[in-house]
C-alpha positions in Angstrom: -64.0 -4.1 119.8 -61.2 -5.9 118.1 -61.7 -7.7 114.8 -59.4 -10.6 113.9 -57.9 -10.4 110.5 -57.6 -13.7 108.7 -54.1 -14.6 107.5 -53.6 -14.3 103.8 -53.5 -17.5 101.9 -50.7 -17.9 99.4 -51.8 -18.3 95.8 -49.1 -20.9 95.2 -47.7 -23.7 97.3 -44.7 -23.4 99.6 -42.5 -25.3 97.1 -43.3 -23.1 94.1 -40.8 -20.4 95.0 -38.1 -23.1 95.6 -38.9 -24.7 92.2 -38.7 -21.4 90.4 -35.4 -20.6 92.1 -33.9 -23.9 91.1 -35.1 -23.5 87.5 -33.5 -20.1 87.3 -30.3 -21.2 88.9 -30.0 -24.1 86.4 -30.7 -21.8 83.5 -28.0 -19.4 84.6 -25.4 -22.0 85.5 -25.8 -24.4 82.6 -23.9 -22.3 80.0 -20.9 -22.0 82.3 -20.9 -25.8 83.0 -21.2 -26.4 79.2 -18.2 -24.2 78.5 -16.2 -26.1 81.2 -17.1 -29.4 79.7 -16.3 -28.3 76.2 -12.8 -27.4 77.4 -12.1 -31.1 78.0 -13.3 -32.2 74.6 -11.3 -32.7 71.4 -11.9 -30.0 68.9 -13.8 -32.3 66.6 -16.1 -33.3 69.5 -16.7 -29.7 70.5 -18.2 -28.8 67.1 -20.5 -31.8 66.5 -24.2 -31.4 65.8 -26.0 -32.7 67.8 -23.5 -32.0 70.7 -21.9 -35.0 72.4 -22.9 -35.4 76.0 -20.7 -38.5 76.6 -17.0 -38.2 75.5 -13.5 -39.1 76.7 -12.1 -36.2 78.6 -8.7 -34.9 77.6 -6.3 -32.1 78.6 -5.0 -31.6 75.0 -6.9 -28.4 74.4 -6.0 -26.9 77.8 -2.3 -27.7 77.1 -2.6 -26.0 73.7 -3.9 -22.8 75.4 -1.2 -22.9 78.0 1.6 -23.4 75.4 0.0 -20.9 72.9 1.3 -17.7 74.5 -1.9 -16.4 76.2 0.0 -14.5 78.9 -0.1 -11.1 77.1 -3.9 -11.4 76.8 -4.3 -12.3 80.5 -2.0 -9.4 81.5 -4.1 -6.9 79.4 -7.3 -8.1 81.0 -5.8 -7.9 84.4 -4.6 -4.4 83.8 -8.0 -3.2 82.6 -9.7 -4.9 85.5 -7.4 -3.5 88.1 -7.6 0.0 86.6 -11.4 0.1 86.4 -11.7 -1.2 89.9 -9.4 1.6 91.2 -11.4 4.2 89.3 -14.7 2.9 90.6 -13.3 3.0 94.2 -11.9 6.5 93.7 -15.3 7.8 92.7 -17.6 5.5 94.5 -16.3 5.6 98.1 -16.4 9.4 98.4 -19.8 9.5 96.9 -21.1 6.8 99.2 -19.6 8.6 102.2 -21.3 11.9 101.2 -24.6 10.1 100.7 -24.4 8.4 104.1 -24.2 11.7 106.0 -27.4 13.1 107.4 -29.0 15.8 105.3 -27.8 18.7 107.6 -24.2 17.5 107.5 -23.7 17.1 103.8 -20.3 18.1 102.4 -20.3 21.6 100.8 -18.2 21.8 97.7 -17.2 25.1 96.1 -19.0 24.2 92.8 -22.2 23.6 94.8 -22.1 27.1 96.3 -21.6 28.6 92.8 -24.6 26.6 91.6 -26.7 27.8 94.5 -25.9 31.4 93.7 -27.1 30.8 90.2 -30.3 29.1 91.4 -31.1 31.9 93.8 -31.9 34.1 90.9 -35.5 35.0 89.9 -35.9 32.0 87.7 -34.5 29.2 89.8 -33.4 26.1 88.0 -34.6 27.3 84.6 -32.8 30.6 84.9 -29.8 29.6 82.7 -32.0 28.3 79.9 -34.3 31.4 80.0 -31.3 33.7 80.1 -29.8 31.8 77.1 -33.1 32.2 75.2 -33.2 35.9 76.0 -29.7 36.5 74.8 -30.4 34.5 71.6 -33.6 36.6 71.0 -31.6 39.8 71.5 -28.9 38.6 69.0 -31.7 37.8 66.5 -33.1 41.3 66.9 -29.7 42.8 66.4 -29.3 40.6 63.3 -26.2 39.0 64.8 -27.4 35.4 64.1 -28.7 36.2 60.7 -32.3 34.9 61.2 
């Protein structure tokens, strides 16, 4: 005997997800659009309170930036961006490759083998901490640490 399962009704209408998506998109994009609009305002118009929504656009401020010697700042930013991207790729690509292999085919690094030898001891993962605690206790008993 088969029982039919009734389809689940949505708690909200079909358009609610679309509405929430549009609201979030506008909230995230509005500051960027405001900065772009402010670039075309005169300096006095950019700092008014309340802000001016209607103004006469001008390229004066953009010309000031281009003539103001901003190239060293752009080159510094480009250098840091390129260097950080190279470092991320150098570390991320091999790690992603190693994680993409099936479990039985994982890469074996010499440092892993040394760690496994340590873990095969009586105490497993906690071995190094317990051994450190034992050596500290022995040093206390021998009055080496002065406790």
